[in-house]
C-alpha positions in Angstrom: 63.7 -13.4 -170.4 61.8 -14.9 -173.6 64.1 -17.0 -176.0 63.4 -17.4 -180.0 62.7 -21.7 -180.3 64.8 -21.8 -183.2 67.8 -21.2 -181.6 67.7 -23.6 -178.7 69.4 -26.9 -178.7 68.7 -29.6 -176.6 70.9 -31.4 -174.6 70.0 -33.9 -172.1 72.3 -33.8 -168.4 71.1 -36.4 -165.5 71.2 -34.0 -162.3 70.8 -35.3 -158.4 67.5 -35.8 -157.7 68.0 -32.4 -155.0 69.4 -30.7 -157.3 65.9 -31.4 -159.8 63.6 -30.9 -156.0 65.6 -27.7 -155.7 65.3 -26.1 -159.4 61.8 -27.2 -159.2 60.9 -25.0 -156.2 62.9 -22.0 -157.5 61.3 -21.7 -160.4 58.5 -22.4 -159.4 58.8 -19.6 -157.1 60.1 -17.0 -159.3 57.1 -18.0 -161.3 59.2 -19.3 -164.5 59.6 -22.5 -165.7 62.3 -25.3 -164.9 63.3 -24.8 -168.2 64.0 -21.2 -168.7 65.8 -21.2 -165.1 68.1 -23.7 -165.7 69.1 -21.9 -169.3 69.4 -19.0 -166.7 71.3 -20.0 -164.0 74.3 -21.5 -167.2 73.7 -17.9 -169.2 74.6 -16.9 -165.7 77.0 -19.2 -164.6 78.9 -18.5 -168.4 79.4 -15.3 -167.6 81.0 -15.4 -164.3 83.2 -18.1 -164.8 84.2 -16.4 -168.0 85.7 -13.8 -165.8 87.6 -16.3 -163.5 91.2 -16.7 -164.3 92.6 -19.5 -164.9 93.9 -21.1 -161.0 90.1 -19.2 -159.8 88.3 -21.9 -161.9 90.7 -24.1 -160.9 90.1 -23.9 -157.2 86.2 -23.7 -157.6 86.6 -26.7 -159.2 87.5 -28.6 -156.6 85.8 -27.0 -153.8 82.2 -28.8 -153.5 78.7 -27.0 -153.7 77.1 -25.1 -151.2 74.7 -27.5 -149.5 71.1 -26.7 -149.8 68.1 -27.4 -147.1 67.0 -30.2 -146.4 64.3 -32.4 -148.8 61.3 -32.8 -146.3 62.1 -36.0 -145.3 59.2 -39.3 -147.2 57.0 -41.2 -145.0 58.2 -44.6 -144.2 57.1 -47.1 -147.5 54.9 -49.4 -146.5 55.9 -53.2 -145.1 53.0 -55.1 -147.5 54.2 -55.0 -151.1 51.7 -53.6 -153.8 50.9 -57.3 -155.3 49.5 -58.9 -151.4 47.5 -55.4 -151.0 44.0 -55.7 -151.3 41.9 -53.8 -153.8 41.5 -50.2 -152.3 37.0 -51.1 -152.3 38.0 -53.9 -150.8 40.2 -53.2 -147.9 39.2 -53.8 -144.2 39.2 -51.1 -141.6 41.8 -53.2 -138.5 41.2 -54.0 -135.7 43.1 -53.6 -133.0 
């Protein structure tokens, strides 16, 4: 869905890193921008929220969010700090 940018308002929000990664993967799979995905999710969520009773809203607010699949593990950081490493073109091969 394409929206007229004249009707958009800039808002800054902080997202958990795992939520941001999930949004990125989902937007990529849907072939839309992450911004468009966020707008769609908010619009659909507001529609669902407006259809709830006050009790349902309170119950939804205290329930934990559904868990998403864990992100792939990152490789362990190098034990050598970047400040003491030799530049790539000056590195020597390690000998066993």
